[in-house]
DOPADO-92772 format. One record per residue (C-alpha): x, y, z. Coordinates in steps of 0.25 Angstrom, whole numbers. Layout:
+-------+-------+-------+
:     X :     Y :     Z :
+-------+-------+-------+
:     X :     Y :     Z :
...
+-------+-------+-------+
//
This chain:
+-------+-------+-------+
:     X :     Y :     Z :
+-------+-------+-------+
:     0 :     0 :     0 :
:     6 :    13 :    -4 :
:     8 :    23 :     6 :
:     2 :    37 :     4 :
:     7 :    50 :     8 :
:     0 :    59 :    17 :
:    -5 :    72 :    10 :
:     5 :    83 :    10 :
:     1 :    98 :     9 :
:    12 :   108 :     8 :
:    12 :   123 :     3 :
:    17 :   128 :    -8 :
:    18 :   141 :   -15 :
:    20 :   138 :   -30 :
:    22 :   127 :   -40 :
:    31 :   130 :   -53 :
:    31 :   123 :   -64 :
:    41 :   121 :   -75 :
:    51 :   130 :   -66 :
:    66 :   129 :   -73 :
:    73 :   135 :   -61 :
:    71 :   126 :   -51 :
:    80 :   114 :   -56 :
:    81 :   107 :   -69 :
:    71 :   105 :   -80 :
:    56 :   109 :   -78 :
:    53 :   108 :   -64 :
:    40 :   110 :   -55 :
:    45 :   120 :   -43 :
:    35 :   118 :   -31 :
:    37 :   129 :   -21 :
:    34 :   126 :    -7 :
:    31 :   137 :     4 :
:    39 :   140 :    17 :
:    53 :   143 :    17 :
:    63 :   145 :    30 :
:    70 :   156 :    24 :
:    64 :   171 :    22 :
:    75 :   174 :    13 :
:    73 :   190 :    11 :
:    74 :   189 :    -5 :
:    64 :   176 :    -5 :
:    58 :   177 :   -19 :
:    47 :   167 :   -15 :
:    42 :   173 :    -2 :
:    28 :   166 :    -4 :
:    36 :   153 :     0 :
:    42 :   156 :    14 :
:    29 :   154 :    21 :
:    24 :   139 :    21 :
:    10 :   144 :    22 :
:     0 :   151 :    11 :
:     1 :   164 :     9 :
:    -5 :   175 :     1 :
:    -1 :   183 :   -10 :
:    -5 :   195 :   -15 :
:    -3 :   201 :   -30 :
:    -9 :   216 :   -30 :
:    -6 :   216 :   -44 :
:   -17 :   205 :   -47 :
:   -27 :   210 :   -37 :
:   -40 :   218 :   -44 :
:   -44 :   223 :   -31 :
:   -58 :   216 :   -32 :
:   -59 :   213 :   -17 :
:   -64 :   199 :   -19 :
:   -52 :   194 :    -9 :
:   -55 :   204 :     2 :
:   -69 :   198 :     3 :
:   -64 :   186 :     3 :
:   -55 :   186 :    14 :
:   -60 :   181 :    27 :
:   -49 :   188 :    35 :
:   -50 :   202 :    29 :
:   -35 :   201 :    25 :
:   -37 :   208 :    12 :
:   -43 :   222 :    10 :
:   -46 :   231 :    -1 :
:   -43 :   246 :    -3 :
:   -41 :   257 :   -13 :
:   -41 :   245 :   -24 :
:   -30 :   238 :   -17 :
:   -30 :   225 :   -11 :
:   -23 :   223 :     3 :
:   -19 :   209 :    10 :
:   -19 :   209 :    25 :
:    -9 :   198 :    28 :
:   -11 :   198 :    43 :
:   -25 :   195 :    41 :
:   -24 :   184 :    29 :
:   -28 :   169 :    34 :
:   -24 :   164 :    20 :
:   -37 :   158 :    17 :
:   -35 :   161 :     3 :
:   -50 :   167 :     2 :
:   -45 :   178 :    -6 :
:   -37 :   171 :   -15 :
:   -48 :   162 :   -19 :
:   -57 :   174 :   -25 :
:   -43 :   183 :   -31 :
:   -45 :   180 :   -45 :
:   -34 :   190 :   -50 :
:   -24 :   181 :   -41 :
:   -20 :   192 :   -33 :
:   -20 :   185 :   -19 :
:   -13 :   171 :   -19 :
:   -13 :   161 :    -8 :
:     2 :   153 :    -9 :
:     6 :   142 :    -2 :
:    -7 :   134 :    -2 :
:    -7 :   119 :     3 :
:    -4 :   108 :    -7 :
:    -3 :    93 :    -7 :
:    11 :    87 :   -10 :
:     4 :    78 :   -19 :
:    -3 :    89 :   -28 :
:    11 :    95 :   -30 :
:    16 :    81 :   -33 :
:     6 :    78 :   -42 :
:     9 :    92 :   -50 :
:    24 :    88 :   -50 :
:    22 :    75 :   -55 :
:    13 :    82 :   -67 :
:    26 :    89 :   -71 :
:    35 :    77 :   -72 :
:    35 :    77 :   -88 :
:    42 :    91 :   -88 :
:    52 :    86 :   -77 :
:    55 :    74 :   -85 :
:    57 :    81 :   -99 :
:    65 :    94 :   -92 :
:    73 :    86 :   -81 :
:    66 :    93 :   -72 :
:    58 :    90 :   -59 :
:    52 :    96 :   -47 :
:    58 :   108 :   -37 :
:    53 :   112 :   -25 :
:    55 :   126 :   -20 :
:    50 :   136 :   -10 :
:    50 :   142 :    -1 :
:    58 :   131 :     6 :
:    53 :   117 :     1 :
:    59 :   111 :    15 :
:    49 :   121 :    22 :
:    37 :   110 :    20 :
:    45 :    97 :    23 :
:    34 :    88 :    23 :
:    28 :    93 :    12 :
:    41 :    92 :     4 :
:    44 :    78 :     7 :
:    31 :    75 :     1 :
:    33 :    83 :   -12 :
:    49 :    77 :   -11 :
:    44 :    63 :    -9 :
:    32 :    64 :   -21 :
:    43 :    68 :   -30 :
:    52 :    57 :   -27 :
:    40 :    47 :   -29 :
:    37 :    53 :   -43 :
:    51 :    54 :   -46 :
:    52 :    69 :   -47 :
:    65 :    75 :   -45 :
:    66 :    87 :   -36 :
:    73 :    99 :   -35 :
:    71 :   106 :   -20 :
:    75 :   121 :   -18 :
:    77 :   124 :    -4 :
:    84 :   136 :     5 :
:    91 :   124 :    14 :
:    85 :   129 :    26 :
:    79 :   116 :    30 :
:    82 :   108 :    42 :
:    92 :    97 :    40 :
:    85 :    86 :    43 :
:    73 :    89 :    34 :
:    84 :    93 :    22 :
:    90 :    80 :    23 :
:    78 :    73 :    24 :
:    71 :    80 :    10 :
:    83 :    85 :     2 :
:    87 :    71 :    -5 :
:    72 :    70 :    -9 :
:    77 :    80 :   -21 :
:    86 :    80 :   -33 :
:    91 :    93 :   -30 :
:    92 :   104 :   -21 :
:    91 :   120 :   -25 :
:    97 :   125 :   -12 :
:    98 :   140 :    -9 :
:   110 :   145 :    -2 :
:   108 :   160 :     2 :
:   118 :   165 :    12 :
:   129 :   158 :    20 :
:   130 :   167 :    33 :
:   120 :   162 :    41 :
:   117 :   176 :    48 :
:   115 :   183 :    34 :
:   108 :   170 :    29 :
:    97 :   171 :    41 :
:    95 :   187 :    39 :
:    92 :   184 :    24 :
:    84 :   172 :    26 :
:    79 :   172 :    40 :
:    86 :   158 :    44 :
:   100 :   153 :    46 :
:   108 :   144 :    34 :
:   112 :   133 :    43 :
:   102 :   123 :    37 :
:   105 :   127 :    24 :
:   119 :   125 :    25 :
:   117 :   112 :    31 :
:   107 :   106 :    21 :
:   116 :   111 :    10 :
:   128 :   105 :    15 :
:   121 :    91 :    17 :
:   115 :    91 :     3 :
:   128 :    95 :    -4 :
:   137 :    85 :     5 :
:   128 :    73 :     0 :
:   116 :    73 :    10 :
:   123 :    65 :    20 :
:   124 :    53 :    13 :
:   138 :    55 :     6 :
:   131 :    58 :    -8 :
:   137 :    70 :   -17 :
:   121 :    71 :   -21 :
:   116 :    69 :   -37 :
:   127 :    72 :   -45 :
:   128 :    84 :   -54 :
:   120 :    95 :   -48 :
:   116 :   106 :   -58 :
:   112 :   120 :   -55 :
:    96 :   121 :   -57 :
:    92 :   125 :   -71 :
:   103 :   117 :   -79 :
:    93 :   105 :   -83 :
:   100 :    93 :   -77 :
:   107 :    86 :   -66 :
:    97 :    89 :   -53 :
:    83 :    85 :   -52 :
:    83 :    75 :   -63 :
:    79 :    61 :   -59 :
:    71 :    53 :   -50 :
:    73 :    55 :   -34 :
:    68 :    42 :   -31 :
:    79 :    40 :   -20 :
:    76 :    52 :   -11 :
:    89 :    52 :    -5 :
:    99 :    56 :   -14 :
:   106 :    70 :   -12 :
:   101 :    80 :   -20 :
:   110 :    88 :   -29 :
:   111 :   104 :   -25 :
:   110 :   117 :   -31 :
:   113 :   130 :   -22 :
:   106 :   142 :   -27 :
:   110 :   155 :   -21 :
:    99 :   167 :   -22 :
:   110 :   179 :   -23 :
:   104 :   191 :   -17 :
:   111 :   205 :   -17 :
:   116 :   209 :    -4 :
:   111 :   195 :     4 :
:   120 :   185 :    -2 :
:   127 :   188 :   -14 :
:   140 :   194 :    -6 :
:   153 :   186 :    -9 :
:   154 :   183 :     7 :
:   142 :   175 :     5 :
:   144 :   168 :    -8 :
:   158 :   165 :    -4 :
:   153 :   158 :     8 :
:   143 :   151 :     0 :
:   154 :   146 :   -10 :
:   161 :   141 :     1 :
:   150 :   133 :     7 :
:   145 :   127 :    -6 :
:   159 :   123 :   -10 :
:   162 :   115 :     5 :
:   150 :   106 :     0 :
:   151 :    93 :    -3 :
:   147 :    95 :   -18 :
:   144 :   110 :   -24 :
:   131 :   112 :   -27 :
:   129 :   121 :   -40 :
:   126 :   135 :   -36 :
:   114 :   143 :   -42 :
:   113 :   158 :   -40 :
:   100 :   164 :   -40 :
:   101 :   179 :   -41 :
:    90 :   188 :   -32 :
:    78 :   192 :   -39 :
:    66 :   200 :   -36 :
:    55 :   192 :   -41 :
:    49 :   189 :   -28 :
:    49 :   203 :   -23 :
:    34 :   204 :   -27 :
:    29 :   191 :   -19 :
:    32 :   200 :    -6 :
:    24 :   210 :    -9 :
:    12 :   201 :   -14 :
:    14 :   193 :     0 :
:    14 :   207 :     8 :
:    29 :   205 :    12 :
:    41 :   214 :    12 :
:    52 :   210 :     2 :
:    66 :   212 :    10 :
:    75 :   214 :    -3 :
:    68 :   226 :    -9 :
:    81 :   232 :   -11 :
:    88 :   219 :   -19 :
:    92 :   219 :   -33 :
:    94 :   206 :   -40 :
:   110 :   203 :   -40 :
:   118 :   211 :   -51 :
:   125 :   201 :   -60 :
:   139 :   205 :   -54 :
:   133 :   199 :   -40 :
:   130 :   187 :   -47 :
:   142 :   185 :   -55 :
:   150 :   186 :   -42 :
:   142 :   177 :   -34 :
:   144 :   166 :   -46 :
:   158 :   169 :   -47 :
:   160 :   168 :   -33 :
:   154 :   155 :   -31 :
:   160 :   150 :   -44 :
:   174 :   152 :   -40 :
:   171 :   144 :   -28 :
:   168 :   133 :   -36 :
:   154 :   132 :   -36 :
:   145 :   130 :   -49 :
:   135 :   143 :   -51 :
:   124 :   146 :   -58 :
:   114 :   157 :   -59 :
:    99 :   154 :   -58 :
:   104 :   141 :   -64 :
:   112 :   146 :   -76 :
:   127 :   148 :   -76 :
:   131 :   163 :   -75 :
:   131 :   173 :   -86 :
:   134 :   187 :   -84 :
:   124 :   191 :   -96 :
+-------+-------+-------+
//
């Protein structure tokens, strides 16, 4: 008699099909809500809290007033043709969303069953097979919902769907060591090496991050050097291609450094990063992700202040210097998954 898994609910805030930048080939990226970090430059603020959140897009609002009368908690008011959201009164019932035909109001983070997500992933199998792609779990931080993540990873294993997992690395080591070997490849963020600076920017220490990174780079405690031939995301082969029937092999690894002017682009931090990575049992490729401002508008929609409002994307010289410093240390470096070209 076949055992039946219990129904597992989790919170996600987006599913991106045919994604091209979250690993090789065509991918379906599932964004899980919740993150232990509160990075000042986070471009997915809707992924920081596990529970549902209300987003308001003023540019779509027609000031019809339907949402005002629908709200059971008087959290919406209409004055002088403009809608105001009183978030301290909002109980996130979603009643306003149901009557908002223009889509100005949206509730992100509704519960979804793991089996529902897995069926969607299974339906995309043809695209994975043809492009050597697969599934990517991102966030937020996937490990913030460990039971839900386990259900998804085991479901992908049973369906022989290869998995890439995007993580900030701030995970209790026992949880990380339990779940990380289920995936084919880890996209592992590394922001700051100094603990005090890391805590000032992200709100948490970096000890777990460095410990978890050392563990997976040094063979996951089993003497293995990991899957052979790790390559940067976007190159089209070498990672995430093939079944993960055995959940215990050590995943391959790519380090991703979000390069933020005035935060972590200085020579001191980059040199410390290079020294740390070169001291690992295997030197993973490094992918630099230059800071951008695409998430700024999300903060306004959620009624939050954006703390890096005065920060501009890094100039070419800063990117070039970061690439040079890391390459001179002996690391393989790309920018947004591609070899860096000043042009």
